[in-house]
C-alpha positions as CSV (number, residue, x, y, z in Angstrom):
1,M,56.3,79.3,128.8
2,E,52.9,80.7,129.8
3,F,50.9,78.5,132.1
4,G,47.1,79.0,131.9
5,W,44.1,77.1,133.1
6,Y,41.2,76.4,130.7
7,H,38.2,76.6,133.0
8,E,34.6,75.6,132.1
9,F,32.9,76.4,135.4
10,H,31.6,72.8,135.6
11,R,28.9,71.7,137.9
12,Q,31.3,69.8,140.1
13,V,28.8,67.8,142.1
14,E,25.6,66.2,141.0
15,Q,22.6,68.7,141.0
16,Q,24.9,71.6,142.0
17,S,23.0,74.8,141.9
18,D,24.0,77.7,139.6
19,A,24.9,79.8,142.6
20,D,27.1,77.2,144.2
21,A,28.8,76.4,140.8
22,F,29.8,80.1,140.4
23,A,30.9,80.5,144.0
24,Q,33.1,77.4,143.9
25,A,34.7,78.2,140.5
26,L,35.4,81.8,141.5
27,E,37.1,80.7,144.7
28,Q,39.2,78.2,142.7
29,V,40.4,81.1,140.4
30,V,41.5,83.1,143.5
31,E,43.5,80.1,144.7
32,A,45.1,79.7,141.3
33,E,46.4,83.2,141.4
34,R,47.8,82.6,144.9
35,W,49.6,79.5,143.6
36,G,51.3,81.5,140.8
37,L,49.3,80.6,137.7
38,D,49.8,83.0,134.8
39,A,46.3,83.1,133.3
40,V,42.8,81.7,133.5
41,W,40.9,81.0,130.2
42,L,37.2,81.1,130.3
43,A,35.2,78.8,128.0
44,E,31.9,79.9,126.4
45,I,29.4,77.0,126.6
46,H,25.8,77.3,125.5
47,Q,22.9,74.9,125.7
48,Q,24.7,72.4,128.0
49,A,23.0,73.0,131.4
50,S,24.2,69.8,133.0
51,R,27.8,70.5,132.1
52,S,28.6,74.1,132.7
53,V,27.2,77.5,133.9
54,L,29.7,79.5,131.8
55,S,27.6,81.0,129.0
56,A,28.7,84.6,129.7
57,P,32.5,84.7,130.0
58,L,32.8,88.4,129.9
59,T,30.6,88.8,132.9
60,V,32.6,86.2,134.7
61,A,35.8,87.9,133.6
62,A,34.7,91.1,135.3
63,A,34.0,89.2,138.5
64,I,37.5,87.7,138.3
65,A,39.1,91.1,137.7
66,A,37.5,92.4,140.9
67,R,38.8,89.4,142.9
68,T,42.4,89.2,141.6
69,S,45.3,91.6,141.1
70,R,47.9,89.8,138.9
71,L,46.2,86.9,137.0
72,K,45.7,87.4,133.3
73,I,42.1,86.9,132.3
74,G,41.5,85.3,128.9
75,T,38.4,84.2,126.9
76,G,38.9,80.7,125.6
77,V,37.2,81.4,123.3
78,Q,34.7,84.2,122.8
79,V,32.4,83.1,119.9
80,L,32.6,86.2,117.7
81,P,29.8,85.3,115.3
82,L,27.3,85.3,118.2
83,C,28.3,88.8,119.4
84,H,27.2,92.3,118.6
85,P,30.6,93.7,117.6
86,L,30.2,97.2,119.1
87,R,28.9,95.9,122.4
88,L,31.7,93.4,122.4
89,A,34.2,96.2,122.0
90,E,32.8,98.2,124.9
91,E,32.5,95.2,127.2
92,T,36.0,93.9,126.6
93,A,37.5,97.4,126.9
94,T,35.6,97.8,130.2
95,I,37.1,94.5,131.5
96,D,40.5,95.6,130.4
97,Q,40.1,98.9,132.3
98,I,38.8,97.2,135.5
99,S,41.6,94.7,135.4
100,R,44.3,97.4,134.6
101,G,45.3,95.6,131.4
102,R,45.0,92.0,132.2
103,L,42.5,90.9,129.5
104,L,43.6,88.5,126.7
105,L,41.0,88.0,124.0
106,G,40.8,84.5,122.7
107,A,38.4,84.3,119.8
108,G,36.9,81.6,117.7
109,R,33.9,80.3,115.8
110,S,33.1,77.2,118.0
111,G,32.2,73.8,116.6
112,N,28.8,73.7,118.3
113,P,26.0,74.2,115.9
114,R,23.5,74.0,118.7
115,A,24.6,77.3,120.1
116,Y,24.1,79.0,116.7
117,A,20.7,77.5,116.3
118,A,19.7,78.8,119.8
119,Y,20.9,82.3,118.8
120,G,19.2,82.2,115.4
121,V,22.5,82.5,113.5
122,P,23.1,80.0,110.6
123,Y,26.4,78.2,111.2
124,A,27.1,78.5,107.4
125,E,27.6,82.2,108.1
126,S,30.1,81.7,110.9
127,R,33.3,82.2,109.0
128,E,32.2,85.5,107.3
129,R,30.7,86.8,110.5
130,F,33.8,85.9,112.5
131,Y,36.2,88.0,110.4
132,E,33.7,90.8,110.0
133,T,33.2,91.0,113.8
134,L,37.0,90.9,114.3
135,D,37.6,93.7,111.9
136,I,34.9,95.9,113.6
137,L,36.3,95.1,117.0
138,K,39.8,96.3,116.2
139,Q,38.5,99.5,114.6
140,A,36.2,100.2,117.6
141,W,39.1,99.6,120.0
142,T,41.6,101.8,118.2
143,Q,39.8,104.6,116.5
144,P,38.0,107.6,118.1
145,S,35.0,106.8,115.9
146,F,34.6,104.6,112.9
147,S,32.2,103.7,110.0
148,Y,31.8,100.3,108.6
149,A,29.7,98.8,105.7
150,G,29.8,95.0,105.8
151,K,27.6,92.1,104.8
152,Y,26.1,91.7,108.3
153,W,27.0,94.9,110.2
154,Q,26.8,98.6,109.3
155,F,28.0,101.5,111.5
156,N,28.2,105.2,110.8
157,E,30.5,107.3,113.0
158,A,30.1,104.9,115.9
159,R,32.2,105.3,119.0
160,A,33.2,102.6,121.6
161,V,33.4,103.9,125.1
162,P,35.6,103.2,127.1
163,R,38.8,102.5,125.1
164,P,41.0,99.6,126.3
165,Y,43.6,100.0,129.0
166,Q,46.2,98.2,126.8
167,Q,47.3,100.0,123.7
168,P,46.6,99.7,120.9
169,H,44.3,96.9,122.2
170,P,44.3,93.7,124.3
171,P,46.3,90.8,122.8
172,I,44.2,88.6,120.4
173,R,44.6,84.9,120.0
174,I,42.5,82.9,117.6
175,A,41.5,79.2,117.7
176,G,42.5,77.0,114.7
177,A,40.8,73.7,114.2
178,S,40.0,73.1,110.5
179,E,43.0,72.4,108.2
180,D,42.5,75.4,106.0
181,T,42.4,77.8,109.0
182,F,46.1,77.5,110.0
183,P,47.7,79.2,106.9
184,V,45.0,81.9,107.0
185,L,45.7,82.8,110.6
186,G,49.5,82.7,109.9
187,A,49.1,85.1,107.0
188,L,47.0,87.4,109.1
189,G,49.7,87.4,111.9
190,Y,47.6,86.2,114.8
191,P,48.8,84.0,117.7
192,L,47.1,80.7,117.5
193,F,45.2,78.4,119.9
194,V,45.3,74.7,119.1
195,A,43.7,71.7,120.9
196,V,43.7,67.9,120.7
197,R,40.5,65.8,121.0
198,S,40.0,63.3,118.3
199,G,43.5,64.0,116.8
200,S,46.9,63.6,118.3
201,L,49.6,65.8,119.8
202,S,52.1,64.6,117.3
203,G,49.6,65.2,114.5
204,L,49.6,69.0,115.2
205,A,53.1,69.4,113.7
206,P,52.0,69.7,110.0
207,D,49.3,72.2,110.9
208,L,51.7,74.3,113.0
209,Q,54.3,74.2,110.2
210,A,51.6,75.5,107.7
211,Y,50.8,78.3,110.2
212,R,54.4,79.3,110.7
213,D,55.2,79.1,106.9
214,A,52.3,81.5,106.1
215,Y,53.2,83.7,109.0
216,Q,56.8,84.2,107.8
217,A,55.8,84.5,104.2
218,A,53.6,87.4,105.1
219,G,56.5,89.2,106.6
220,H,55.4,89.2,110.2
221,P,58.1,89.5,112.8
222,G,59.2,86.4,114.7
223,K,57.4,83.1,114.0
224,G,54.0,83.6,115.5
225,G,52.7,82.3,118.8
226,V,51.2,78.9,119.6
227,Y,49.2,78.1,122.7
228,L,48.1,74.5,123.3
229,R,44.9,73.5,125.1
230,L,46.0,70.3,126.8
231,S,44.1,67.9,129.0
232,L,46.1,67.3,132.2
233,H,45.9,65.6,135.5
234,L,48.6,65.4,138.2
235,A,48.9,63.5,141.4
236,D,51.8,62.6,143.7
237,T,52.6,59.4,141.8
238,D,52.0,58.3,138.2
239,A,49.9,55.4,139.4
240,R,47.6,57.6,141.4
241,A,47.2,60.1,138.7
242,L,46.3,57.5,136.1
243,E,43.7,55.9,138.4
244,E,42.1,59.3,139.3
245,A,41.9,60.5,135.7
246,E,40.6,57.4,133.9
247,P,36.8,57.7,134.7
248,S,36.7,61.4,133.7
249,V,38.8,61.1,130.6
250,M,36.8,58.2,129.2
251,Q,33.6,60.0,130.1
252,G,34.9,62.9,128.1
253,Y,35.5,60.7,125.1
254,R,32.1,59.2,125.3
255,T,30.6,62.7,125.3
256,L,32.9,63.7,122.4
257,T,31.4,60.9,120.3
258,T,28.0,62.7,120.4
259,R,29.6,66.0,119.5
260,L,31.6,64.7,116.6
261,E,28.4,63.1,115.1
262,G,27.0,66.6,114.5
263,S,30.3,68.5,113.9
264,P,30.5,70.8,111.0
265,N,34.3,70.1,110.9
266,A,35.0,67.4,108.2
267,R,38.2,66.4,109.8
268,R,36.5,65.7,113.2
269,R,33.7,63.8,111.6
270,A,36.3,61.5,109.8
271,E,37.8,60.7,113.2
272,L,34.5,59.6,114.7
273,E,35.0,55.8,114.4
274,T,38.4,56.0,116.1
275,V,37.0,57.9,119.0
276,R,34.1,55.4,119.4
277,S,36.4,52.5,120.1
278,I,39.3,54.3,121.8
279,T,40.9,52.9,124.9
280,Y,42.5,54.7,127.9
281,E,45.9,53.4,126.8
282,Q,45.4,55.0,123.4
283,V,44.3,58.3,124.9
284,L,47.4,58.4,127.1
285,R,49.7,57.7,124.3
286,D,49.3,61.0,122.4
287,K,46.2,63.0,123.5
288,V,46.5,63.8,127.2
289,V,49.2,64.2,129.8
290,V,48.6,62.4,133.1
291,G,51.1,61.6,135.8
292,S,53.4,62.8,138.6
293,P,54.9,66.3,138.5
294,G,58.1,64.9,137.2
295,H,56.4,63.0,134.4
296,V,54.2,65.9,133.4
297,A,57.2,68.3,133.4
298,E,59.2,66.0,131.1
299,R,56.3,65.6,128.7
300,L,55.7,69.3,128.6
301,L,59.4,70.0,127.9
302,Q,59.1,67.5,125.0
303,L,56.1,69.2,123.6
304,H,57.8,72.6,124.0
305,R,60.7,71.4,122.0
306,E,58.8,69.4,119.3
307,L,55.9,71.8,118.7
308,E,57.6,75.0,119.8
309,I,54.6,76.0,121.9
310,D,54.6,79.3,123.8
311,G,52.2,78.3,126.5
312,I,49.5,75.8,127.6
313,L,45.8,76.1,128.6
314,A,45.6,73.2,131.1
315,E,42.2,71.5,130.9
316,L,42.2,69.9,134.3
317,N,38.8,68.2,134.2
318,F,38.1,66.8,130.8
319,G,35.0,64.8,131.2
320,G,33.9,66.8,134.2
321,A,34.1,63.8,136.6
322,I,37.2,64.6,138.6
323,P,36.2,65.7,142.1
324,A,37.0,69.4,142.8
325,E,39.5,68.6,145.5
326,L,41.5,66.4,143.2
327,M,41.4,68.9,140.4
328,M,42.6,71.6,142.6
329,R,45.4,69.4,144.0
330,S,46.4,68.8,140.4
331,L,46.5,72.5,139.7
332,R,48.6,73.2,142.7
333,L,51.1,70.6,141.7
334,L,51.2,72.1,138.2
335,C,51.8,75.6,139.6
336,E,54.2,74.8,142.3
337,E,56.2,71.8,141.1
338,V,56.0,71.9,137.2
339,K,55.8,75.6,136.3
340,P,59.1,76.6,138.1
341,R,61.0,74.2,135.9
342,F,60.2,76.4,132.9
343,V,61.4,79.7,134.3
């Protein structure tokens, strides 16, 4: 199973400067490689200055590529409807070359209408723009030159330079959130990202079955790939982990209430009342994994069996309130005491 870290480049102390936030997070990524982590996944977060400095994940990916030698570098996710597709093809191929084939492209539409408003792109166009950009990206990566006539983009004998290091192109994984997305991505044959916020881990099973049924019906080899973004916190004992995680996790759910109120996703809006009144005990039951390395390993093995996941993107600071030293101790325990049990 692949062990990745979903990193938001939080401001990890109050009033932390941009420069210090970047320096701290980049040092953390170098440590993660040293501890044996498989991949780091970079969020793309716009219009949330108090939360994160990670609005330009491709630029950060290049910085990570220059500081590491083995770690895979993923976008988690690149918001395709907000990108110029030809420029995206060239920038991602450049990172793939610099890293000698370590780029993983995670792509999605994002559920944050504020980002679309800031960029002047109607959220109602996000689905069409997503698939159009994805189509152009693959052509630009794989063809010496290409022409394209779409609803939003037109190209005539365009050429993307450089070409990717990986052939035919870097792996693509796509985020699924709305119910109707899962069979579509299965039919298209893409590996899938899933996450739990207002829903539950056990509630993922029907969506994943719909994805795998569509994947196999379309004749793709195997049964697809599923990668789970999962909120985690580890400490030496269960009691210590539970105590350390509670303030941040509950802060995360308070913030989530605000985001759900304006969500374009009907399923998420329907879960708003549940999230408003949720308790820590309810969160622990089927949304996050918190505990000692032994407990976390046991729970991950259970999820691996029940959901047949191929990897995780460990979100180690949901809520953004876990001090950096505790978050990094959690990551080290995950890498050194949990990950070896899955080899």
